[in-house]
C-alpha positions as CSV (number, residue, x, y, z in Angstrom):
1,M,-21.0,-9.2,-4.3
2,K,-17.2,-8.5,-4.4
3,S,-16.0,-8.8,-8.0
4,A,-13.0,-10.8,-9.1
5,G,-11.7,-7.6,-10.6
6,T,-11.6,-5.8,-7.3
7,Q,-9.6,-8.6,-5.7
8,Q,-7.3,-8.6,-8.7
9,H,-6.7,-4.9,-8.4
10,L,-5.7,-5.3,-4.8
11,K,-3.2,-8.0,-5.7
12,L,-1.7,-5.9,-8.5
13,A,-1.4,-2.9,-6.2
14,T,0.4,-5.1,-3.6
15,I,2.8,-6.5,-6.3
16,G,3.4,-2.9,-7.6
17,L,4.3,-1.7,-4.1
18,L,6.8,-4.5,-3.5
19,L,8.4,-4.1,-7.0
20,A,8.7,-0.3,-6.6
21,G,10.2,-0.7,-3.2
22,S,12.8,-3.1,-4.4
23,L,14.0,-0.6,-7.0
24,S,14.1,2.5,-4.9
25,G,17.0,4.5,-3.5
26,G,17.4,8.0,-2.1
27,V,17.9,10.3,1.0
28,S,17.2,9.7,4.7
29,A,15.4,7.8,7.4
30,N,14.3,9.8,10.4
31,E,15.3,8.4,13.9
32,G,13.5,8.7,17.2
33,W,9.9,8.8,18.4
34,Y,7.1,9.4,15.9
35,L,3.3,9.7,15.8
36,G,1.2,9.1,12.7
37,L,-2.2,8.7,11.0
38,E,-3.3,6.1,8.4
39,G,-6.3,5.5,6.3
40,G,-7.5,3.7,3.2
41,V,-9.6,1.0,1.6
42,N,-10.5,-2.2,3.4
43,D,-11.5,-5.4,1.6
44,V,-13.0,-8.1,3.8
45,G,-12.8,-11.7,2.6
46,G,-15.8,-13.9,2.3
47,Q,-16.9,-15.5,5.6
48,K,-18.6,-18.8,6.3
49,F,-21.1,-18.5,9.2
50,R,-21.6,-21.8,11.0
51,I,-24.4,-22.4,13.5
52,F,-24.1,-24.3,16.8
53,S,-27.2,-25.1,18.8
54,A,-28.4,-27.3,21.7
55,D,-32.0,-26.7,20.7
56,R,-32.4,-29.5,18.2
57,P,-36.2,-29.1,17.7
58,L,-35.8,-25.5,16.6
59,F,-32.6,-26.1,14.6
60,P,-32.5,-29.6,13.4
61,V,-29.0,-29.5,12.1
62,A,-25.6,-30.8,13.3
63,D,-23.3,-28.5,15.3
64,G,-21.0,-26.6,12.9
65,T,-23.4,-26.7,9.9
66,Q,-22.7,-23.9,7.5
67,V,-25.9,-21.8,7.2
68,S,-24.7,-18.9,5.1
69,D,-21.8,-17.6,3.1
70,V,-21.4,-13.9,3.5
71,S,-19.7,-11.3,1.2
72,F,-19.0,-7.6,2.0
73,D,-18.9,-4.3,0.2
74,E,-15.5,-2.5,0.1
75,G,-15.1,-0.4,3.3
76,Y,-12.6,1.8,5.0
77,V,-9.8,1.5,7.5
78,A,-8.4,4.4,9.7
79,G,-5.9,4.3,12.5
80,L,-3.3,5.9,14.8
81,V,0.3,4.8,15.2
82,A,3.0,5.6,17.6
83,G,6.5,4.2,17.8
84,Y,10.3,4.5,17.8
85,A,12.5,4.3,14.7
86,A,16.1,3.1,15.2
87,G,18.9,4.4,12.9
88,F,19.6,1.0,11.4
89,G,16.0,0.5,9.9
90,L,14.1,-1.3,12.7
91,Q,10.9,0.3,14.0
92,V,8.8,-0.8,17.0
93,E,5.2,0.5,16.8
94,L,1.8,0.5,18.6
95,E,-1.1,0.7,16.2
96,L,-4.8,1.3,16.9
97,A,-7.1,0.8,13.9
98,H,-10.8,0.6,12.9
99,R,-12.0,-1.4,9.9
100,D,-15.7,-1.1,8.8
101,N,-17.6,-2.9,6.0
102,D,-21.3,-3.3,5.1
103,F,-22.8,-6.6,4.3
104,D,-23.2,-7.1,0.5
105,E,-24.8,-10.6,0.0
106,V,-25.7,-13.6,2.0
107,L,-26.0,-17.1,0.4
108,L,-28.2,-19.2,2.7
109,E,-28.0,-22.9,3.4
110,D,-30.0,-23.8,0.4
111,G,-27.7,-21.9,-1.9
112,Q,-30.1,-19.1,-2.7
113,P,-29.0,-15.5,-2.3
114,S,-30.9,-13.2,0.0
115,Q,-32.9,-10.4,-1.7
116,R,-32.1,-7.7,0.8
117,V,-29.3,-7.5,3.3
118,G,-28.6,-5.0,6.1
119,G,-26.0,-4.4,8.7
120,R,-22.2,-4.2,8.9
121,E,-19.2,-5.8,10.3
122,F,-16.3,-3.9,11.9
123,A,-13.0,-4.8,13.6
124,D,-11.2,-2.6,16.1
125,T,-7.5,-3.8,16.5
126,A,-4.7,-3.0,18.9
127,F,-1.4,-4.3,17.5
128,G,2.2,-4.3,18.5
129,N,4.2,-4.1,15.2
130,L,7.8,-4.6,14.1
131,W,8.8,-3.1,10.8
132,Y,12.2,-3.1,9.0
133,D,13.2,-0.4,6.5
134,F,15.5,-1.4,3.7
135,F,18.1,1.2,2.8
136,P,17.5,3.1,6.1
137,S,19.7,6.1,5.1
138,S,17.6,6.8,1.9
139,R,14.7,9.1,1.6
140,L,12.6,6.6,-0.5
141,R,12.8,3.1,1.0
142,P,10.7,-0.1,1.0
143,Y,9.8,-1.9,4.3
144,V,8.3,-5.2,5.5
145,G,7.1,-6.5,8.8
146,G,4.1,-7.5,10.8
147,G,2.4,-7.5,14.2
148,A,0.0,-9.2,16.5
149,G,-2.6,-8.3,19.1
150,I,-6.3,-8.2,19.8
151,A,-9.2,-7.7,17.4
152,R,-12.7,-6.8,18.6
153,V,-14.9,-8.1,15.8
154,A,-18.5,-6.9,15.8
155,V,-21.6,-7.6,13.8
156,R,-24.0,-4.7,13.9
157,D,-27.7,-4.5,13.0
158,P,-27.8,-7.6,10.8
159,S,-30.9,-8.3,8.7
160,V,-31.8,-10.7,5.9
161,D,-34.9,-10.6,3.8
162,S,-35.4,-14.3,3.1
163,V,-37.1,-17.4,4.3
164,G,-35.7,-19.8,6.9
165,F,-33.9,-19.0,10.2
166,F,-33.2,-15.3,9.4
167,Q,-36.6,-14.2,8.0
168,D,-36.8,-10.4,7.7
169,G,-34.0,-10.1,10.2
170,S,-36.6,-10.1,13.0
171,N,-34.8,-12.8,15.0
172,L,-31.3,-11.3,14.6
173,R,-29.3,-9.1,16.9
174,S,-25.9,-7.4,17.2
175,D,-23.0,-9.0,19.0
176,F,-19.1,-8.9,19.2
177,D,-16.2,-11.0,20.3
178,A,-12.5,-10.2,21.1
179,V,-10.0,-12.6,19.6
180,F,-6.3,-12.9,18.9
181,A,-5.3,-11.5,15.5
182,W,-2.1,-10.9,13.5
183,Q,-1.1,-9.0,10.4
184,A,1.7,-8.9,7.8
185,G,2.5,-5.8,5.7
186,A,4.9,-4.1,3.3
187,G,5.1,-0.7,1.6
188,L,7.1,2.4,0.6
189,R,8.1,5.3,2.8
190,Y,9.2,8.7,1.6
191,D,10.7,11.5,3.8
192,L,8.9,14.7,2.8
193,T,11.0,16.8,5.2
194,R,13.3,16.2,8.1
195,R,10.2,15.7,10.3
196,W,7.4,14.4,8.0
197,T,7.3,10.9,6.3
198,A,4.5,9.6,4.0
199,S,4.0,6.0,3.0
200,L,1.9,3.7,0.8
201,D,1.1,0.6,2.8
202,Y,-0.4,-2.9,2.3
203,R,-1.8,-5.0,5.2
204,Y,-3.1,-8.6,5.3
205,L,-5.0,-9.2,8.6
206,R,-6.3,-12.5,10.0
207,A,-8.2,-13.1,13.2
208,N,-9.1,-16.3,15.2
209,T,-12.6,-17.6,14.9
210,G,-15.1,-15.5,16.8
211,R,-18.4,-16.5,18.5
212,F,-21.5,-14.3,18.0
213,D,-24.9,-14.7,19.6
214,L,-26.8,-13.4,16.6
215,L,-30.1,-15.3,17.2
216,D,-32.4,-13.4,19.4
217,N,-34.3,-15.4,22.1
218,N,-32.1,-18.4,21.6
219,P,-29.5,-18.3,24.3
220,N,-28.2,-21.8,23.5
221,S,-27.5,-21.0,19.9
222,F,-24.6,-19.1,18.4
223,V,-22.7,-18.5,15.2
224,K,-19.0,-18.8,14.5
225,A,-17.1,-16.9,11.8
226,R,-13.5,-15.9,11.1
227,Y,-12.6,-12.4,10.1
228,W,-9.8,-11.6,7.6
229,S,-9.1,-8.6,5.3
230,Q,-6.7,-6.9,3.0
231,S,-6.1,-3.1,3.1
232,A,-4.4,-0.5,1.0
233,L,-3.5,2.6,3.0
234,L,-1.8,6.0,2.9
235,S,0.0,7.0,6.0
236,I,1.7,10.2,7.3
237,R,4.0,10.4,10.3
238,Y,5.6,13.2,12.3
239,H,9.1,12.5,13.9
240,F,9.8,14.4,17.1
241,G,13.5,14.3,16.7
242,A,16.5,12.1,16.0
243,A,18.2,10.3,18.8
244,P,21.5,11.8,19.9
245,S,24.3,10.7,17.7
246,A,27.1,8.6,19.2
247,A,29.6,9.8,16.6
248,P,32.3,11.9,18.0
249,Q,32.1,15.6,17.1
250,A,35.1,17.8,16.6
251,P,35.0,21.1,18.4
252,E,33.7,23.9,16.3
253,E,36.4,25.9,14.7
254,P,35.9,29.1,12.7
255,V,37.2,29.1,9.2
256,A,40.6,30.7,9.4
257,V,40.7,33.8,7.3
258,V,44.3,34.4,6.3
259,P,44.8,38.0,5.3
260,V,46.6,38.9,2.1
261,V,49.9,40.4,3.1
262,A,50.8,43.3,0.9
263,A,54.3,43.4,-0.5
264,P,56.7,45.7,1.4
265,I,57.5,49.0,-0.2
266,E,61.0,48.9,-1.6
267,E,63.2,51.1,-3.5
268,P,62.3,51.0,-7.2
269,A,65.6,49.2,-7.9
270,A,64.9,46.4,-5.3
271,E,62.7,43.4,-6.2
272,A,59.9,42.7,-3.8
273,I,59.8,39.1,-2.4
274,P,56.2,38.1,-2.0
275,E,55.2,36.6,1.4
276,P,54.1,32.9,1.2
277,R,50.3,32.7,1.3
278,C,47.7,30.2,2.4
279,V,44.7,30.6,0.1
280,A,42.1,28.5,-1.6
281,P,42.0,28.1,-5.4
282,E,40.0,31.0,-6.9
283,N,39.5,32.7,-10.2
284,G,41.2,30.0,-12.1
285,N,44.3,30.1,-9.9
286,A,45.6,27.1,-8.0
287,A,45.7,26.9,-4.2
288,E,48.7,28.4,-2.5
289,L,49.9,26.5,0.6
290,G,53.3,28.0,1.3
291,G,52.1,30.2,4.1
292,C,49.8,27.6,5.7
293,K,50.4,26.5,9.3
294,P,48.8,23.8,11.4
295,G,45.1,24.7,12.2
296,D,44.5,26.8,9.0
297,V,41.4,25.8,7.1
298,I,41.0,26.4,3.4
299,V,37.4,26.2,2.0
300,L,37.3,24.6,-1.4
301,R,34.4,26.6,-3.0
302,G,33.5,25.1,-6.3
303,V,34.0,21.5,-5.3
304,N,30.4,20.3,-6.0
305,F,28.7,17.0,-6.1
306,A,25.7,15.4,-7.9
307,F,22.5,15.9,-5.9
308,D,22.3,13.8,-2.8
309,Q,25.4,11.9,-3.9
310,A,29.1,11.7,-3.2
311,T,30.0,11.9,-6.9
312,L,32.3,14.8,-7.9
313,E,31.2,17.1,-10.7
314,P,33.6,17.7,-13.6
315,N,34.4,21.3,-12.5
316,A,35.3,19.9,-9.0
317,R,37.9,17.6,-10.5
318,A,39.5,20.4,-12.4
319,L,39.8,22.5,-9.2
320,L,41.2,19.6,-7.2
321,D,43.9,19.0,-9.8
322,G,45.2,22.4,-8.7
323,V,45.1,21.4,-5.1
324,V,47.2,18.3,-6.0
325,V,49.8,20.5,-7.5
326,A,49.9,22.7,-4.4
327,L,50.1,19.7,-2.0
328,N,52.9,18.1,-4.0
329,K,54.8,21.4,-3.9
330,Y,54.9,21.2,-0.1
331,P,55.3,17.6,0.9
332,D,55.7,18.5,4.6
333,I,52.0,19.4,4.8
334,K,49.4,16.9,6.0
335,V,45.7,17.8,5.7
336,S,42.3,16.5,6.7
337,V,39.5,16.8,4.2
338,Q,36.4,18.0,6.1
339,G,32.8,17.7,4.8
340,H,29.9,19.9,5.9
341,T,26.2,20.1,5.0
342,D,23.3,22.5,5.7
343,S,20.5,21.7,8.2
344,R,18.0,20.2,5.8
345,G,17.5,16.4,6.2
346,A,18.0,14.1,9.2
347,D,21.0,14.7,11.4
348,A,22.3,11.1,11.0
349,Y,21.9,11.1,7.3
350,N,23.7,14.5,6.9
351,L,26.6,13.2,8.9
352,K,27.0,10.1,6.7
353,L,26.6,12.2,3.5
354,S,29.3,14.7,4.6
355,D,31.6,11.8,5.5
356,R,31.2,10.2,2.1
357,R,31.8,13.5,0.3
358,A,34.9,14.2,2.3
359,K,36.2,10.7,1.6
360,A,35.5,11.1,-2.2
361,V,37.7,14.3,-2.2
362,G,40.5,12.5,-0.3
363,D,40.3,9.5,-2.6
364,Y,40.6,11.8,-5.6
365,L,43.7,13.6,-4.2
366,V,45.4,10.3,-3.5
367,K,44.5,8.9,-6.9
368,A,45.9,12.0,-8.5
369,G,49.3,11.6,-6.9
370,V,49.2,12.8,-3.3
371,D,50.8,10.4,-0.8
372,A,47.9,8.6,1.1
373,S,49.7,9.1,4.4
374,R,49.2,12.8,4.1
375,I,45.4,12.7,3.7
376,T,42.7,11.9,6.1
377,S,38.9,12.7,5.9
378,A,36.0,13.3,8.2
379,G,32.4,14.4,7.9
380,F,30.7,16.8,10.4
381,G,27.2,17.0,8.9
382,E,25.4,20.1,10.0
383,T,27.2,20.6,13.3
384,Q,29.5,23.4,12.2
385,P,27.5,26.1,10.3
386,V,29.3,29.3,9.2
387,A,26.1,31.0,8.1
388,D,22.3,31.1,8.8
389,N,20.6,27.9,7.6
390,A,17.3,29.9,7.3
391,T,18.3,31.4,4.0
392,D,19.4,30.0,0.7
393,E,22.6,32.0,0.8
394,G,23.4,30.7,4.2
395,R,22.7,27.1,3.4
396,E,25.0,27.4,0.3
397,L,27.8,28.6,2.5
398,N,27.3,25.8,5.0
399,R,27.5,23.2,2.2
400,R,31.2,23.0,1.8
401,V,34.4,20.9,1.7
402,A,37.5,22.2,3.3
403,L,41.1,21.3,3.8
404,K,42.4,21.7,7.4
405,V,46.2,21.7,7.8
406,V,46.8,19.2,10.6
407,E,50.6,18.9,10.5
408,R,53.6,20.7,8.9
409,S,57.3,19.9,9.4
410,G,56.5,17.8,12.5
411,T,54.2,20.5,14.1
412,A,50.6,19.3,14.5
413,S,47.5,21.3,15.1
414,A,45.5,21.0,18.3
415,E,42.4,18.8,17.6
């Protein structure tokens, strides 16, 4: 018989999933079409079998009399899912699943338990589901939802070693019925990679009452019972690709490399006047913007952030302080702060992350004293790589923040 401890464990696991989901935060939801597999433990609730018969001499009981109370061993559930994930957290899904449990104990109409029980009960379901992910731009995210559809509930090879109607199972047979069913669920999803997502899931399923002709050689008699279960599952999904982003993309522009102009050779007595330069801060030196013109791009190497965040590291603030000095030295320069990422992670998430990081740099410059009218920001995600994303070195170069000179002395760059 199903122990109270087993049911309590399932309840605790469910509460744990919901609490863990409510505290999670993280990296990225995949968008677009997906296909997945699921499997786990299925716990069928106790069922009351009621007999209906027009053959009063053989079954001298009123219609609907409960003749047995059935409990089940823990079984398994396995399924296939296919669906579409939208960028704002909503997912529409088709799910095909099989749940299978053996009979454990049958309490007959006189309250006495059967000595030996055989057979099993299974349910094949086809559901249309609707799920909603909280924090859809995070890697770790809780979700809730439910679905409805058809359940084909079957009783296979039943046998009961007892006295009464079901003696030795000799007058029992297999049967099935297809009924309406629904489910509710919750869980936690985690993006393993850009394409693969794993999840821990809980499902509560309930079906309408089914009719089963279990009594052999008694065509006017049948049994009614209602199927319901709780399941704890582990799922894995493969995403075929994110939907095309509607966000406008700036044309790819190579990073402008401004050559260092050597000082002209003069007579020893003459003092050389250095040409104005347009260079990023490096080796402890502040940026130089005197030689910058609209369209020039200065990569701010060393402007780093906390992992998967838009929070500036302390060394980045020190470097940006030098940029503030350079910008205030040339108040006729207007710049756009541009954020870029490597190709790891979902496209939509990378776009949002790069935009947040670019905005964080722009906000810092304004807070440090640069006129806000001279600063704009934009994120371009992984759309403008400058190196190979297949190598660590290339990905490091692609993760960057840059300043693009968009206007100087009334002259604007071509966007």
